[in-house]
C-alpha positions as CSV (number, residue, x, y, z in Angstrom):
1,X,74.7,71.5,103.0
2,X,73.2,74.9,102.0
3,X,73.8,76.3,98.6
4,X,75.9,79.1,100.2
5,X,78.1,76.6,101.9
6,X,78.4,74.6,98.7
7,X,79.5,77.7,96.8
8,X,82.1,78.6,99.5
9,X,83.5,75.1,99.5
10,X,83.8,75.1,95.8
11,X,85.4,78.5,95.7
12,X,88.0,77.5,98.3
13,X,89.2,74.8,95.9
14,X,90.1,77.4,93.2
15,X,93.5,79.0,92.8
16,X,94.4,82.1,94.7
17,X,94.0,84.3,91.5
18,X,90.5,82.8,90.8
19,X,89.4,83.3,94.4
20,X,90.6,86.9,94.2
21,X,88.7,87.5,91.0
22,X,85.5,86.1,92.6
23,X,86.0,88.2,95.7
24,X,86.4,91.4,93.7
25,X,83.3,90.7,91.6
26,X,81.3,89.9,94.8
27,X,82.5,93.1,96.4
28,X,81.7,95.2,93.3
29,X,78.2,93.7,93.3
30,X,77.6,95.1,96.8
31,X,79.5,98.4,96.5
32,X,78.3,99.2,93.0
33,X,80.5,100.1,90.0
34,X,83.9,101.6,90.6
35,X,84.3,105.3,90.4
36,X,84.6,106.4,86.7
37,X,87.5,108.7,87.3
38,X,90.7,107.8,85.6
39,X,94.0,107.3,87.4
40,X,95.2,110.6,86.0
41,X,92.1,112.4,87.4
42,X,92.8,110.8,90.8
43,X,96.4,111.9,90.7
44,X,95.3,115.5,89.9
45,X,92.8,115.4,92.8
46,X,95.5,114.1,95.2
47,X,97.9,116.9,94.1
48,X,95.1,119.5,94.5
49,X,94.4,118.3,98.0
50,X,98.0,118.1,99.0
51,X,98.7,121.7,97.8
52,X,95.6,122.9,99.7
53,X,96.8,121.2,102.9
54,X,100.4,122.5,102.5
55,X,99.2,126.1,101.9
56,X,96.9,126.1,104.8
57,X,93.8,126.5,102.6
58,X,92.5,123.2,104.0
59,X,92.9,122.3,107.7
60,X,93.4,118.7,108.8
61,X,91.5,117.4,111.8
62,X,92.6,114.8,114.3
63,X,91.8,111.1,113.5
64,X,89.6,110.9,116.5
65,X,87.4,113.7,115.2
66,X,87.3,112.3,111.7
67,X,86.2,108.9,113.1
68,X,83.5,110.6,115.2
69,X,82.2,112.4,112.2
70,X,82.2,109.2,110.1
71,X,80.3,107.3,112.8
72,X,77.5,109.9,113.0
73,X,74.4,109.9,110.9
74,X,73.0,113.1,109.3
75,X,71.4,114.1,112.6
76,X,74.6,113.8,114.6
77,X,73.6,110.6,116.3
78,X,76.1,107.8,116.8
79,X,75.7,105.0,114.2
80,X,75.9,101.4,115.7
């Protein structure tokens, strides 16, 4: 058995809370540290964006267009 398989097998024997903690730590190790903004700062940003959308200052785009933009690289080519 590989070391990876051994770790997975051992982790699956842990409680749900322990597995969740491990999953979060592994995810953070790949994604980097969480954003340093506080919950209050995020609430203010959400409120600002909502007001901008409601006032017409910001225009929404259809989901299909947003998806297309997300799936393009900086040169406009589709990302696999």
